[in-house]
C-alpha positions, 0 to 999 in steps of 0.5 A: 071096589070088591076084594077078594081073599083066600085064605085055607091053603095047606098041605094034607094027604091023600085023602084028607079035607081042607076048607077054603075061604073067599072073605069079601070086603067092600061087597056082599058076596050074597049078591054074586055069582062066586066061583071057584076055579084052580090052576095046576103046573103047565095046566091052564086054568079050571073052573071046580065050582060054583055058586048063583046069586039069585037062588043059591044053586051049585055047580061043581065040574065032574072031576070032584063032584061028591068031594069038594062041595062049596057053599055061603057063610052070609054072616061072615060074608063068605063063601066056602069051599070045603073038599075032602078025600082030597088026592094029588090032582087036587093039587094047584092053586086055587082063586077065587071069582066072581063079577060084575058090570066093572070087569071081574074081581078074582081073589091072589090064590092060594096054594093047596097040595096032597102029597103023602 
């Protein structure tokens, strides 16, 4: 069964960068669309980026456009979320997610804190 593991969170100052990774076991991520979500305290979980399996096309939410990039690292069987020019509003727990006919698969989440 597919399992996702998220890594790379931490605390940075405004303007800093972090790279999150979503690693898979039990399956090849190239065969799946992968989405990154985040959830800030007291707020709903929101999707921030997605990469398709069919053509590799990507989507990023307007709130992070120009700052976040989603990409595949096929040799490592991972999908990364590169986050640049971070702002305090990016503080949240970040999750990766995929899905197939059996249901949804979520990584465990990683805390990102942007604070001076």
